[in-house]
C-alpha positions in Angstrom: -6.0 -5.0 -73.7 -3.3 -3.8 -76.0 -1.0 -2.0 -75.9 0.4 -3.8 -72.9 3.2 -3.2 -70.5 4.5 -6.2 -68.4 7.5 -7.4 -66.4 9.9 -10.0 -67.6 13.2 -11.5 -66.5 16.0 -10.5 -68.8 19.4 -12.1 -69.5 21.9 -9.4 -70.7 24.7 -11.8 -71.7 25.6 -15.5 -71.8 28.3 -16.5 -69.4 30.0 -20.0 -69.1 30.2 -19.3 -65.4 26.7 -20.3 -64.3 26.8 -18.1 -61.1 27.8 -15.0 -63.1 25.1 -15.8 -65.6 22.5 -15.9 -62.9 23.8 -12.8 -61.2 23.2 -10.9 -64.4 19.5 -11.6 -64.5 17.2 -8.7 -63.7 13.5 -7.6 -64.1 12.7 -5.3 -66.9 9.6 -3.7 -68.5 8.5 -5.0 -71.9 5.9 -3.5 -74.2 3.5 -5.3 -76.6 1.6 -3.6 -79.3 -0.1 -6.4 -81.4 -0.7 -10.1 -81.6 -0.3 -12.1 -84.9 -3.4 -13.6 -86.4 -2.7 -17.2 -85.4 -1.2 -16.4 -82.0 -2.2 -16.2 -78.4 -1.5 -13.8 -75.5 -1.0 -15.9 -72.3 -0.9 -14.4 -68.8 1.6 -16.6 -67.1 0.9 -18.2 -63.8 4.1 -20.1 -63.2 7.3 -21.3 -65.0 9.9 -23.8 -63.9 13.7 -23.9 -64.3 14.8 -27.1 -66.1 18.4 -28.2 -66.8 17.9 -26.9 -70.3 17.3 -23.4 -68.9 20.6 -23.5 -67.0 22.3 -24.6 -70.3 20.7 -21.7 -72.0 21.9 -19.2 -69.5 25.5 -20.2 -70.0 25.3 -20.3 -73.8 25.6 -24.1 -73.9 22.2 -24.9 -75.3 21.1 -25.5 -78.9 18.8 -22.5 -78.7 20.7 -19.2 -78.8 18.6 -16.0 -78.7 19.6 -12.5 -79.6 20.6 -10.6 -76.5 19.2 -9.3 -74.3 16.8 -12.3 -74.1 13.9 -13.6 -71.9 14.7 -17.1 -70.6 12.2 -19.8 -70.0 11.0 -22.6 -72.3 7.9 -23.9 -70.5 5.2 -22.9 -68.1 1.4 -22.5 -67.5 -1.0 -19.7 -67.8 -4.4 -18.5 -69.2 -5.1 -17.3 -72.7 -6.3 -13.7 -72.3 -6.3 -12.5 -75.9 -5.7 -13.8 -79.4 -5.2 -12.7 -83.0 -7.9 -12.7 -85.6 -7.8 -16.4 -86.5 -10.9 -18.2 -85.3 -9.1 -21.2 -83.7 -6.9 -18.8 -81.8 -9.9 -16.9 -80.5 -11.7 -20.0 -79.5 -8.9 -20.6 -76.9 -9.5 -17.3 -75.0 -10.1 -18.1 -71.4 -8.5 -21.5 -71.6 -5.8 -22.7 -69.1 -2.8 -24.0 -71.0 0.7 -25.5 -70.7 3.1 -24.0 -73.1 6.5 -24.6 -74.7 8.5 -21.9 -76.6 12.0 -21.5 -78.0 11.1 -18.2 -79.5 13.9 -15.6 -80.1 11.5 -12.8 -78.9 9.6 -14.3 -76.0 10.3 -16.6 -73.0 8.1 -18.0 -70.2 10.0 -16.2 -67.5 7.6 -13.2 -68.0 4.2 -12.1 -66.9 2.9 -12.5 -70.5 4.0 -14.4 -73.5 2.9 -14.5 -77.2 2.8 -18.0 -78.7 1.5 -19.7 -81.8 -1.5 -22.0 -81.2 0.8 -25.0 -82.0 2.9 -24.2 -78.9 0.3 -24.8 -76.3 -1.7 -27.7 -74.8 -4.9 -27.2 -72.9 -4.5 -28.1 -69.2 -7.2 -29.9 -67.2 -8.5 -27.7 -64.5 -8.0 -30.5 -62.0 -4.2 -30.1 -62.3 -2.5 -27.7 -59.9 -0.5 -24.8 -61.0 2.7 -26.7 -60.1 1.6 -29.6 -62.2 0.5 -27.5 -65.1 3.8 -25.6 -65.1 5.9 -28.7 -65.7 3.3 -30.6 -67.8 5.0 -30.1 -71.2 8.8 -30.8 -71.4 9.5 -33.8 -69.1 6.2 -35.7 -69.4 6.1 -35.6 -73.2 9.8 -36.3 -73.5 9.2 -39.4 -71.3 6.2 -40.4 -73.4 8.1 -40.1 -76.7 11.1 -42.0 -75.3 9.0 -44.8 -73.9 7.3 -45.2 -77.3 10.6 -46.3 -78.6 10.9 -49.1 -76.1 7.4 -50.2 -76.9 8.1 -50.2 -80.6 11.1 -52.4 -79.9 9.0 -54.7 -77.7 11.7 -54.4 -75.0 11.5 -56.5 -71.9 13.8 -54.1 -69.9 15.1 -50.6 -70.3 18.2 -48.8 -69.0 18.1 -45.1 -68.0 21.2 -43.1 -67.2 20.4 -40.2 -64.7 17.7 -42.4 -63.2 17.1 -39.8 -60.5 15.8 -37.3 -63.0 12.1 -36.4 -63.7 12.1 -37.9 -67.2 13.4 -41.1 -65.7 10.8 -41.1 -63.0 7.9 -40.8 -65.5 9.4 -43.5 -67.7 9.6 -45.7 -64.7 5.9 -45.1 -64.1 5.2 -46.1 -67.7 7.4 -49.2 -67.4 5.5 -50.4 -64.3 2.2 -50.0 -66.1 3.5 -52.1 -69.0 5.4 -54.6 -66.9 8.8 -53.6 -68.4 11.8 -54.0 -66.1 13.9 -50.9 -65.2 17.7 -50.6 -64.8 18.9 -47.2 -63.6 22.3 -45.6 -63.3 23.0 -42.8 -60.8 26.0 -41.2 -59.2 25.2 -41.6 -55.5 24.3 -44.6 -53.4 21.7 -42.6 -51.5 19.8 -41.9 -54.8 20.1 -45.6 -55.7 18.6 -46.7 -52.4 15.7 -44.2 -52.9 14.9 -45.5 -56.3 14.9 -49.1 -55.2 12.4 -48.2 -52.6 10.2 -46.6 -55.4 10.2 -49.9 -57.2 13.1 -49.8 -59.7 14.2 -53.4 -60.5 17.9 -52.6 -60.2 20.0 -49.4 -59.8 23.8 -49.1 -60.3 26.1 -46.4 -59.0 28.5 -45.2 -61.7 31.2 -44.1 -59.2 31.6 -47.5 -57.5 34.3 -50.0 -58.3 33.7 -52.6 -60.9 30.8 -50.5 -62.3 31.4 -51.6 -65.9 31.4 -55.3 -65.0 28.2 -54.8 -62.9 26.6 -53.0 -65.8 27.4 -55.7 -68.3 26.1 -58.4 -66.0 22.8 -56.6 -65.3 22.2 -55.8 -69.0 22.7 -59.4 -69.8 20.6 -60.7 -66.9 17.7 -58.4 -67.6 17.9 -58.6 -71.4 18.2 -54.8 -71.8 18.2 -53.9 -75.5 17.5 -50.2 -75.3 19.1 -47.5 -73.2 18.2 -43.8 -72.6 20.9 -41.3 -71.7 20.6 -37.8 -70.3 24.3 -37.3 -69.4 26.7 -37.7 -72.3 30.5 -38.0 -71.9 32.5 -41.2 -71.6 29.7 -43.0 -69.7 27.5 -42.9 -72.8 30.1 -44.8 -74.8 30.5 -47.3 -71.9 26.8 -48.0 -71.9 26.7 -48.4 -75.7 29.5 -50.9 -75.5 27.6 -53.1 -73.0 24.4 -53.4 -75.2 23.6 -56.6 -77.0 23.3 -57.1 -80.8 20.8 -54.8 -82.4 20.9 -52.6 -79.2 19.8 -49.0 -79.3 21.0 -46.0 -77.3 18.9 -42.9 -77.3 20.4 -39.6 -76.1 18.0 -37.0 -74.8 20.2 -34.8 -72.6 23.8 -33.6 -72.0 23.9 -32.9 -68.3 27.7 -33.6 -68.1 28.4 -30.8 -70.7 30.9 -33.2 -72.3 31.0 -34.7 -75.7 30.0 -38.4 -76.1 33.1 -40.6 -76.2 34.4 -44.1 -75.6 32.4 -45.7 -78.3 34.2 -48.7 -79.8 33.9 -49.1 -83.5 34.0 -52.9 -83.4 30.9 -53.4 -81.2 29.2 -50.6 -83.1 29.8 -52.4 -86.4 29.5 -56.1 -85.6 26.6 -55.8 -83.1 24.9 -53.3 -85.4 24.3 -50.9 -82.5 22.3 -47.7 -83.1 22.9 -44.4 -81.4 20.3 -41.6 -81.9 19.1 -38.4 -80.4 15.6 -37.4 -79.2 14.3 -33.9 -80.1 11.0 -33.0 -78.4 10.1 -30.3 -81.0 10.5 -32.8 -83.9 8.5 -35.4 -82.0 5.6 -33.0 -81.7 5.8 -32.3 -85.5 5.7 -36.0 -86.3 3.2 -37.1 -83.7 0.1 -35.3 -84.9 -2.9 -33.9 -83.0 -4.6 -37.2 -82.1 -1.5 -38.7 -80.5 -0.7 -35.5 -78.7 -4.3 -35.4 -77.3 -4.1 -39.1 -76.3 -0.8 -38.5 -74.6 -2.1 -35.4 -72.8 -5.1 -37.3 -71.4 -2.9 -40.2 -70.2 -0.4 -37.9 -68.6 -3.1 -35.9 -66.9 -4.6 -39.1 -65.4 -1.2 -40.2 -64.2 -0.6 -36.8 -62.5 -4.0 -37.0 -60.8 -3.5 -40.6 -59.7 -0.1 -39.8 -58.2 1.8 -42.0 -60.6 3.6 -38.9 -61.8 4.8 -36.4 -59.1 5.9 -32.8 -59.7 8.1 -31.9 -56.7 8.9 -28.2 -56.3 11.7 -27.3 -53.9 11.2 -23.5 -54.0 8.8 -21.0 -55.3 9.9 -17.4 -56.0 8.6 -14.1 -57.3 10.4 -12.6 -60.4 12.4 -10.2 -58.1 13.7 -13.3 -56.2 15.0 -15.1 -59.3 18.6 -15.1 -58.3 17.8 -16.6 -54.8 15.6 -19.2 -56.5 18.2 -20.3 -59.0 21.0 -20.6 -56.4 18.7 -22.9 -54.4 17.8 -25.0 -57.4 21.5 -25.5 -58.4 22.3 -26.7 -54.9 19.3 -29.2 -54.7 18.2 -30.2 -58.2 17.2 -33.7 -57.0 14.7 -32.2 -54.6 12.5 -30.7 -57.2 12.1 -27.7 -59.5 12.4 -24.0 -58.9 9.1 -22.5 -59.8 8.8 -18.8 -60.8 5.3 -17.5 -59.7 3.6 -14.6 -61.4 0.2 -14.9 -59.6 
């Protein structure tokens, strides 16, 4: 099969103006000569665009690749070749979900080379759409919800409650009879979440939001909060938590630094603020826990407890159109890049 020539989407330069960054994307030919011993060659079926991909395009993400670079952190495909290592070769023909922050490769390409530790076998009952988004959001939600379980929380708070991670965490919470308090920016989103079974949803742009937040946290006995936004709102949430409260930051959608955290409540309530890194969670979790999580998440996808809405599917040459659509309707679902 090697040497191999394939198409990939290439980013020539980072640009803080997201539209200009997107307009710079184009399809190029790439060449592959060999596969490392413990690595796999995956023929990609589909790859989504996540908020982290947008942050990457503008140079605002923790991962910065040498330019020109191939974007894309997750996706799904089939292992079509492997290096000489026996475990790697045993995966040939398997359908997988993958995650990569490699400097050389990205999932927005017809083929990708990955280490065996960067893939999870995908159940054949899952659709391409489900397999493409099986890695980042579901396992992030699983890892975050573990923290609430370890704390034996009776209720959790999630900022950016309209997001996919929040949706999956809500599904976990319902299974374990843990109450959910959400924060969103629009009343329309709040109404939708209440219809889906959230116990309470607050709109951050409404008057007296801080008072309402404090009241709900007290009423529901929230002792752990999860934030995907950042900025001043993160500090406001932290200031409303009770003694021994915990705030976990797993995203920075606002693009702003966390602020507004009062030193007095932080000290005297012994509040804890920490980050969540999916890569490090995988390193700590071990193969057994990952396999158990994968089985649980698969069953939740198949039962409909977890949905994977896609608002638009595009071919590589339509990437600019697809990303423009995604930016204008992120709450409607993912943009999915299709290679087959």
